[in-house]
CHARMM internal coordinates of N, CA and C (Angstrom, degrees):
IC EDIT
DIST 1 N 1 CA 1.4453
DIST 1 CA 1 C 1.5534
ANGL 1 N 1 CA 1 C 110.37
DIST 1 C 2 N 1.3117
ANGL 1 CA 1 C 2 N 116.45
DIHE 1 N 1 CA 1 C 2 N -24.45
DIST 2 N 2 CA 1.4589
ANGL 1 C 2 N 2 CA 120.35
DIHE 1 CA 1 C 2 N 2 CA -173.66
DIST 2 CA 2 C 1.5719
ANGL 2 N 2 CA 2 C 108.92
DIHE 1 C 2 N 2 CA 2 C -64.56
DIST 2 C 3 N 1.3351
ANGL 2 CA 2 C 3 N 126.52
DIHE 2 N 2 CA 2 C 3 N -49.21
DIST 3 N 3 CA 1.4314
ANGL 2 C 3 N 3 CA 123.33
DIHE 2 CA 2 C 3 N 3 CA 179.68
DIST 3 CA 3 C 1.5203
ANGL 3 N 3 CA 3 C 110.58
DIHE 2 C 3 N 3 CA 3 C -56.95
DIST 3 C 4 N 1.3134
ANGL 3 CA 3 C 4 N 116.96
DIHE 3 N 3 CA 3 C 4 N -45.02
DIST 4 N 4 CA 1.4461
ANGL 3 C 4 N 4 CA 121.82
DIHE 3 CA 3 C 4 N 4 CA 178.06
DIST 4 CA 4 C 1.5441
ANGL 4 N 4 CA 4 C 112.00
DIHE 3 C 4 N 4 CA 4 C -57.57
DIST 4 C 5 N 1.2369
ANGL 4 CA 4 C 5 N 114.61
DIHE 4 N 4 CA 4 C 5 N -43.58
DIST 5 N 5 CA 1.4847
ANGL 4 C 5 N 5 CA 118.63
DIHE 4 CA 4 C 5 N 5 CA 177.51
DIST 5 CA 5 C 1.4282
ANGL 5 N 5 CA 5 C 114.68
DIHE 4 C 5 N 5 CA 5 C -61.75
DIST 5 C 6 N 1.4265
ANGL 5 CA 5 C 6 N 116.97
DIHE 5 N 5 CA 5 C 6 N -42.40
DIST 6 N 6 CA 1.3991
ANGL 5 C 6 N 6 CA 122.67
DIHE 5 CA 5 C 6 N 6 CA 179.06
DIST 6 CA 6 C 1.5925
ANGL 6 N 6 CA 6 C 108.83
DIHE 5 C 6 N 6 CA 6 C -66.47
DIST 6 C 7 N 1.3263
ANGL 6 CA 6 C 7 N 119.44
DIHE 6 N 6 CA 6 C 7 N -39.46
DIST 7 N 7 CA 1.3743
ANGL 6 C 7 N 7 CA 120.35
DIHE 6 CA 6 C 7 N 7 CA 179.81
DIST 7 CA 7 C 1.4883
ANGL 7 N 7 CA 7 C 110.18
DIHE 6 C 7 N 7 CA 7 C -63.13
DIST 7 C 8 N 1.3539
ANGL 7 CA 7 C 8 N 119.98
DIHE 7 N 7 CA 7 C 8 N -39.72
DIST 8 N 8 CA 1.4319
ANGL 7 C 8 N 8 CA 126.19
DIHE 7 CA 7 C 8 N 8 CA 177.69
DIST 8 CA 8 C 1.5804
ANGL 8 N 8 CA 8 C 106.70
DIHE 7 C 8 N 8 CA 8 C -59.44
DIST 8 C 9 N 1.3263
ANGL 8 CA 8 C 9 N 116.08
DIHE 8 N 8 CA 8 C 9 N -50.32
DIST 9 N 9 CA 1.4127
ANGL 8 C 9 N 9 CA 118.96
DIHE 8 CA 8 C 9 N 9 CA -179.21
DIST 9 CA 9 C 1.5016
ANGL 9 N 9 CA 9 C 117.48
DIHE 8 C 9 N 9 CA 9 C -57.34
DIST 9 C 10 N 1.3286
ANGL 9 CA 9 C 10 N 111.23
DIHE 9 N 9 CA 9 C 10 N -42.44
DIST 10 N 10 CA 1.4445
ANGL 9 C 10 N 10 CA 117.36
DIHE 9 CA 9 C 10 N 10 CA 177.91
DIST 10 CA 10 C 1.5617
ANGL 10 N 10 CA 10 C 112.27
DIHE 9 C 10 N 10 CA 10 C -64.61
DIST 10 C 11 N 1.3994
ANGL 10 CA 10 C 11 N 115.50
DIHE 10 N 10 CA 10 C 11 N -37.08
DIST 11 N 11 CA 1.4380
ANGL 10 C 11 N 11 CA 116.81
DIHE 10 CA 10 C 11 N 11 CA 177.33
DIST 11 CA 11 C 1.4793
ANGL 11 N 11 CA 11 C 111.66
DIHE 10 C 11 N 11 CA 11 C -66.23
DIST 11 C 12 N 1.3496
ANGL 11 CA 11 C 12 N 116.70
DIHE 11 N 11 CA 11 C 12 N -40.79
DIST 12 N 12 CA 1.4615
ANGL 11 C 12 N 12 CA 121.21
DIHE 11 CA 11 C 12 N 12 CA 176.30
DIST 12 CA 12 C 1.5105
ANGL 12 N 12 CA 12 C 110.38
DIHE 11 C 12 N 12 CA 12 C -61.27
DIST 12 C 13 N 1.3309
ANGL 12 CA 12 C 13 N 117.21
DIHE 12 N 12 CA 12 C 13 N -43.87
DIST 13 N 13 CA 1.5014
ANGL 12 C 13 N 13 CA 121.70
DIHE 12 CA 12 C 13 N 13 CA 175.91
DIST 13 CA 13 C 1.4751
ANGL 13 N 13 CA 13 C 111.73
DIHE 12 C 13 N 13 CA 13 C -57.09
DIST 13 C 14 N 1.3308
ANGL 13 CA 13 C 14 N 116.82
DIHE 13 N 13 CA 13 C 14 N -44.98
DIST 14 N 14 CA 1.4980
ANGL 13 C 14 N 14 CA 123.58
DIHE 13 CA 13 C 14 N 14 CA 178.03
DIST 14 CA 14 C 1.4575
ANGL 14 N 14 CA 14 C 110.36
DIHE 13 C 14 N 14 CA 14 C -58.11
DIST 14 C 15 N 1.3603
ANGL 14 CA 14 C 15 N 116.49
DIHE 14 N 14 CA 14 C 15 N -40.81
DIST 15 N 15 CA 1.4120
ANGL 14 C 15 N 15 CA 122.41
DIHE 14 CA 14 C 15 N 15 CA -179.28
DIST 15 CA 15 C 1.5846
ANGL 15 N 15 CA 15 C 111.97
DIHE 14 C 15 N 15 CA 15 C -60.89
DIST 15 C 16 N 1.3731
ANGL 15 CA 15 C 16 N 114.76
DIHE 15 N 15 CA 15 C 16 N -30.77
DIST 16 N 16 CA 1.4223
ANGL 15 C 16 N 16 CA 118.55
DIHE 15 CA 15 C 16 N 16 CA 179.38
DIST 16 CA 16 C 1.5635
ANGL 16 N 16 CA 16 C 110.19
DIHE 15 C 16 N 16 CA 16 C -85.90
DIST 16 C 17 N 1.3599
ANGL 16 CA 16 C 17 N 114.75
DIHE 16 N 16 CA 16 C 17 N -34.55
DIST 17 N 17 CA 1.4528
ANGL 16 C 17 N 17 CA 121.10
DIHE 16 CA 16 C 17 N 17 CA -173.99
DIST 17 CA 17 C 1.5292
ANGL 17 N 17 CA 17 C 110.04
DIHE 16 C 17 N 17 CA 17 C -68.47
DIST 17 C 18 N 1.3918
ANGL 17 CA 17 C 18 N 116.08
DIHE 17 N 17 CA 17 C 18 N -44.35
DIST 18 N 18 CA 1.4781
ANGL 17 C 18 N 18 CA 119.57
DIHE 17 CA 17 C 18 N 18 CA -175.43
DIST 18 CA 18 C 1.5175
ANGL 18 N 18 CA 18 C 112.31
DIHE 17 C 18 N 18 CA 18 C -59.24
DIST 18 C 19 N 1.3630
ANGL 18 CA 18 C 19 N 119.77
DIHE 18 N 18 CA 18 C 19 N -47.53
DIST 19 N 19 CA 1.5045
ANGL 18 C 19 N 19 CA 118.62
DIHE 18 CA 18 C 19 N 19 CA 173.69
DIST 19 CA 19 C 1.4399
ANGL 19 N 19 CA 19 C 111.02
DIHE 18 C 19 N 19 CA 19 C -57.57
DIST 19 C 20 N 1.3105
ANGL 19 CA 19 C 20 N 120.13
DIHE 19 N 19 CA 19 C 20 N -36.49
DIST 20 N 20 CA 1.4945
ANGL 19 C 20 N 20 CA 124.24
DIHE 19 CA 19 C 20 N 20 CA 178.15
DIST 20 CA 20 C 1.5065
ANGL 20 N 20 CA 20 C 110.57
DIHE 19 C 20 N 20 CA 20 C -57.73
DIST 20 C 21 N 1.3123
ANGL 20 CA 20 C 21 N 115.27
DIHE 20 N 20 CA 20 C 21 N -38.44
DIST 21 N 21 CA 1.5045
ANGL 20 C 21 N 21 CA 114.69
DIHE 20 CA 20 C 21 N 21 CA 177.83
DIST 21 CA 21 C 1.4928
ANGL 21 N 21 CA 21 C 116.48
DIHE 20 C 21 N 21 CA 21 C -60.77
DIST 21 C 22 N 1.2820
ANGL 21 CA 21 C 22 N 113.10
DIHE 21 N 21 CA 21 C 22 N -31.86
DIST 22 N 22 CA 1.4789
ANGL 21 C 22 N 22 CA 120.94
DIHE 21 CA 21 C 22 N 22 CA -179.57
DIST 22 CA 22 C 1.4781
ANGL 22 N 22 CA 22 C 110.66
DIHE 21 C 22 N 22 CA 22 C -70.82
DIST 22 C 23 N 1.3672
ANGL 22 CA 22 C 23 N 113.39
DIHE 22 N 22 CA 22 C 23 N -33.67
DIST 23 N 23 CA 1.5824
ANGL 22 C 23 N 23 CA 118.37
DIHE 22 CA 22 C 23 N 23 CA -173.38
DIST 23 CA 23 C 1.5223
ANGL 23 N 23 CA 23 C 106.53
DIHE 22 C 23 N 23 CA 23 C -81.11
DIST 23 C 24 N 1.3630
ANGL 23 CA 23 C 24 N 116.93
DIHE 23 N 23 CA 23 C 24 N -43.20
DIST 24 N 24 CA 1.4648
ANGL 23 C 24 N 24 CA 114.08
DIHE 23 CA 23 C 24 N 24 CA 178.26
DIST 24 CA 24 C 1.5761
ANGL 24 N 24 CA 24 C 104.66
DIHE 23 C 24 N 24 CA 24 C 158.47
DIST 24 C 25 N 1.3751
ANGL 24 CA 24 C 25 N 110.40
DIHE 24 N 24 CA 24 C 25 N 166.44
DIST 25 N 25 CA 1.5227
ANGL 24 C 25 N 25 CA 120.00
DIHE 24 CA 24 C 25 N 25 CA -174.09
DIST 25 CA 25 C 1.5493
ANGL 25 N 25 CA 25 C 108.50
DIHE 24 C 25 N 25 CA 25 C -63.86
DIST 25 C 26 N 1.3244
ANGL 25 CA 25 C 26 N 116.77
DIHE 25 N 25 CA 25 C 26 N -44.09
DIST 26 N 26 CA 1.4948
ANGL 25 C 26 N 26 CA 119.94
DIHE 25 CA 25 C 26 N 26 CA -175.66
DIST 26 CA 26 C 1.5428
ANGL 26 N 26 CA 26 C 110.57
DIHE 25 C 26 N 26 CA 26 C -57.35
DIST 26 C 27 N 1.3617
ANGL 26 CA 26 C 27 N 114.56
DIHE 26 N 26 CA 26 C 27 N -46.17
DIST 27 N 27 CA 1.4250
ANGL 26 C 27 N 27 CA 120.25
DIHE 26 CA 26 C 27 N 27 CA 178.65
DIST 27 CA 27 C 1.5527
ANGL 27 N 27 CA 27 C 110.20
DIHE 26 C 27 N 27 CA 27 C -62.00
DIST 27 C 28 N 1.3226
ANGL 27 CA 27 C 28 N 116.12
DIHE 27 N 27 CA 27 C 28 N -38.73
DIST 28 N 28 CA 1.4309
ANGL 27 C 28 N 28 CA 119.23
DIHE 27 CA 27 C 28 N 28 CA -179.91
DIST 28 CA 28 C 1.4807
ANGL 28 N 28 CA 28 C 113.50
DIHE 27 C 28 N 28 CA 28 C -63.12
DIST 28 C 29 N 1.3422
ANGL 28 CA 28 C 29 N 116.88
DIHE 28 N 28 CA 28 C 29 N -42.64
DIST 29 N 29 CA 1.5327
ANGL 28 C 29 N 29 CA 121.45
DIHE 28 CA 28 C 29 N 29 CA 178.79
DIST 29 CA 29 C 1.4619
ANGL 29 N 29 CA 29 C 110.51
DIHE 28 C 29 N 29 CA 29 C -62.93
DIST 29 C 30 N 1.3859
ANGL 29 CA 29 C 30 N 122.32
DIHE 29 N 29 CA 29 C 30 N -36.68
DIST 30 N 30 CA 1.4063
ANGL 29 C 30 N 30 CA 122.11
DIHE 29 CA 29 C 30 N 30 CA -179.01
DIST 30 CA 30 C 1.5280
ANGL 30 N 30 CA 30 C 109.22
DIHE 29 C 30 N 30 CA 30 C -68.52
DIST 30 C 31 N 1.3307
ANGL 30 CA 30 C 31 N 115.98
DIHE 30 N 30 CA 30 C 31 N -41.13
DIST 31 N 31 CA 1.5066
ANGL 30 C 31 N 31 CA 119.04
DIHE 30 CA 30 C 31 N 31 CA -177.86
DIST 31 CA 31 C 1.5060
ANGL 31 N 31 CA 31 C 107.55
DIHE 30 C 31 N 31 CA 31 C -64.80
DIST 31 C 32 N 1.4202
ANGL 31 CA 31 C 32 N 116.61
DIHE 31 N 31 CA 31 C 32 N -40.33
DIST 32 N 32 CA 1.4923
ANGL 31 C 32 N 32 CA 121.04
DIHE 31 CA 31 C 32 N 32 CA -179.78
DIST 32 CA 32 C 1.5422
ANGL 32 N 32 CA 32 C 108.09
DIHE 31 C 32 N 32 CA 32 C -59.64
DIST 32 C 33 N 1.2893
ANGL 32 CA 32 C 33 N 117.19
DIHE 32 N 32 CA 32 C 33 N -41.38
DIST 33 N 33 CA 1.4910
ANGL 32 C 33 N 33 CA 120.05
DIHE 32 CA 32 C 33 N 33 CA -179.04
DIST 33 CA 33 C 1.4533
ANGL 33 N 33 CA 33 C 110.47
DIHE 32 C 33 N 33 CA 33 C -62.23
DIST 33 C 34 N 1.3549
ANGL 33 CA 33 C 34 N 118.67
DIHE 33 N 33 CA 33 C 34 N -42.92
DIST 34 N 34 CA 1.4256
ANGL 33 C 34 N 34 CA 120.99
DIHE 33 CA 33 C 34 N 34 CA 178.55
DIST 34 CA 34 C 1.5359
ANGL 34 N 34 CA 34 C 112.52
DIHE 33 C 34 N 34 CA 34 C -63.37
DIST 34 C 35 N 1.3727
ANGL 34 CA 34 C 35 N 113.43
DIHE 34 N 34 CA 34 C 35 N -44.78
DIST 35 N 35 CA 1.4574
ANGL 34 C 35 N 35 CA 118.65
DIHE 34 CA 34 C 35 N 35 CA -179.00
DIST 35 CA 35 C 1.5021
ANGL 35 N 35 CA 35 C 110.79
DIHE 34 C 35 N 35 CA 35 C -62.07
DIST 35 C 36 N 1.3457
ANGL 35 CA 35 C 36 N 117.65
DIHE 35 N 35 CA 35 C 36 N -39.70
DIST 36 N 36 CA 1.3918
ANGL 35 C 36 N 36 CA 123.02
DIHE 35 CA 35 C 36 N 36 CA -176.78
DIST 36 CA 36 C 1.6051
ANGL 36 N 36 CA 36 C 113.14
DIHE 35 C 36 N 36 CA 36 C -64.67
DIST 36 C 37 N 1.3380
ANGL 36 CA 36 C 37 N 111.80
DIHE 36 N 36 CA 36 C 37 N -38.62
DIST 37 N 37 CA 1.4257
ANGL 36 C 37 N 37 CA 116.71
DIHE 36 CA 36 C 37 N 37 CA -177.74
DIST 37 CA 37 C 1.5327
ANGL 37 N 37 CA 37 C 111.78
DIHE 36 C 37 N 37 CA 37 C -82.52
DIST 37 C 38 N 1.3203
ANGL 37 CA 37 C 38 N 118.24
DIHE 37 N 37 CA 37 C 38 N -37.17
DIST 38 N 38 CA 1.5284
ANGL 37 C 38 N 38 CA 120.70
DIHE 37 CA 37 C 38 N 38 CA -171.93
DIST 38 CA 38 C 1.4698
ANGL 38 N 38 CA 38 C 112.28
DIHE 37 C 38 N 38 CA 38 C -93.00
DIST 38 C 39 N 1.3374
ANGL 38 CA 38 C 39 N 120.28
DIHE 38 N 38 CA 38 C 39 N -24.55
DIST 39 N 39 CA 1.4311
ANGL 38 C 39 N 39 CA 123.74
DIHE 38 CA 38 C 39 N 39 CA -174.74
DIST 39 CA 39 C 1.4701
ANGL 39 N 39 CA 39 C 117.22
DIHE 38 C 39 N 39 CA 39 C -113.54
DIST 39 C 40 N 1.3688
ANGL 39 CA 39 C 40 N 115.89
DIHE 39 N 39 CA 39 C 40 N -45.36
DIST 40 N 40 CA 1.4904
ANGL 39 C 40 N 40 CA 119.17
DIHE 39 CA 39 C 40 N 40 CA -174.33
DIST 40 CA 40 C 1.5153
ANGL 40 N 40 CA 40 C 110.39
DIHE 39 C 40 N 40 CA 40 C -73.18
DIST 40 C 41 N 1.3438
ANGL 40 CA 40 C 41 N 113.71
DIHE 40 N 40 CA 40 C 41 N -49.00
DIST 41 N 41 CA 1.4923
ANGL 40 C 41 N 41 CA 116.71
DIHE 40 CA 40 C 41 N 41 CA -177.26
DIST 41 CA 41 C 1.5499
ANGL 41 N 41 CA 41 C 115.24
DIHE 40 C 41 N 41 CA 41 C -53.56
DIST 41 C 42 N 1.3879
ANGL 41 CA 41 C 42 N 118.68
DIHE 41 N 41 CA 41 C 42 N -48.34
DIST 42 N 42 CA 1.4322
ANGL 41 C 42 N 42 CA 118.47
DIHE 41 CA 41 C 42 N 42 CA -179.26
DIST 42 CA 42 C 1.5662
ANGL 42 N 42 CA 42 C 110.97
DIHE 41 C 42 N 42 CA 42 C -61.37
DIST 42 C 43 N 1.3248
ANGL 42 CA 42 C 43 N 116.37
DIHE 42 N 42 CA 42 C 43 N -27.29
DIST 43 N 43 CA 1.5114
ANGL 42 C 43 N 43 CA 118.31
DIHE 42 CA 42 C 43 N 43 CA 179.41
DIST 43 CA 43 C 1.5157
ANGL 43 N 43 CA 43 C 108.59
DIHE 42 C 43 N 43 CA 43 C -64.65
DIST 43 C 44 N 1.3597
ANGL 43 CA 43 C 44 N 119.06
DIHE 43 N 43 CA 43 C 44 N -39.62
DIST 44 N 44 CA 1.4520
ANGL 43 C 44 N 44 CA 122.61
DIHE 43 CA 43 C 44 N 44 CA -177.13
DIST 44 CA 44 C 1.5595
ANGL 44 N 44 CA 44 C 110.84
DIHE 43 C 44 N 44 CA 44 C -78.48
DIST 44 C 45 N 1.2913
ANGL 44 CA 44 C 45 N 114.88
DIHE 44 N 44 CA 44 C 45 N -31.97
DIST 45 N 45 CA 1.5663
ANGL 44 C 45 N 45 CA 118.23
DIHE 44 CA 44 C 45 N 45 CA -176.88
DIST 45 CA 45 C 1.5119
ANGL 45 N 45 CA 45 C 109.12
DIHE 44 C 45 N 45 CA 45 C -81.35
DIST 45 C 46 N 1.2713
ANGL 45 CA 45 C 46 N 123.55
DIHE 45 N 45 CA 45 C 46 N -38.30
DIST 46 N 46 CA 1.4991
ANGL 45 C 46 N 46 CA 122.58
DIHE 45 CA 45 C 46 N 46 CA -176.77
DIST 46 CA 46 C 1.4914
ANGL 46 N 46 CA 46 C 114.67
DIHE 45 C 46 N 46 CA 46 C -56.23
DIST 46 C 47 N 1.3448
ANGL 46 CA 46 C 47 N 120.77
DIHE 46 N 46 CA 46 C 47 N -49.63
DIST 47 N 47 CA 1.4025
ANGL 46 C 47 N 47 CA 120.25
DIHE 46 CA 46 C 47 N 47 CA -175.09
DIST 47 CA 47 C 1.5354
ANGL 47 N 47 CA 47 C 111.66
DIHE 46 C 47 N 47 CA 47 C -61.66
DIST 47 C 48 N 1.3381
ANGL 47 CA 47 C 48 N 116.37
DIHE 47 N 47 CA 47 C 48 N -33.72
DIST 48 N 48 CA 1.4667
ANGL 47 C 48 N 48 CA 121.91
DIHE 47 CA 47 C 48 N 48 CA 179.30
DIST 48 CA 48 C 1.5176
ANGL 48 N 48 CA 48 C 115.20
DIHE 47 C 48 N 48 CA 48 C -66.38
DIST 48 C 49 N 1.3558
ANGL 48 CA 48 C 49 N 113.49
DIHE 48 N 48 CA 48 C 49 N -32.58
DIST 49 N 49 CA 1.4478
ANGL 48 C 49 N 49 CA 120.88
DIHE 48 CA 48 C 49 N 49 CA -179.02
DIST 49 CA 49 C 1.5201
ANGL 49 N 49 CA 49 C 107.02
DIHE 48 C 49 N 49 CA 49 C -77.86
END
COOR INIT
IC SEED 1 N 1 CA 1 C
IC BUILD
């Protein structure tokens, strides 16, 4: 279930990143920072546990 959850999180993150592109690069970078800490890290940590 972990890979599926990660995929879902990345899709949700992409949903927030794409509107950020329309608003501006600064907004995009902030969203990427959030996605990196909240979605990507758990994906790497979960399989190890």
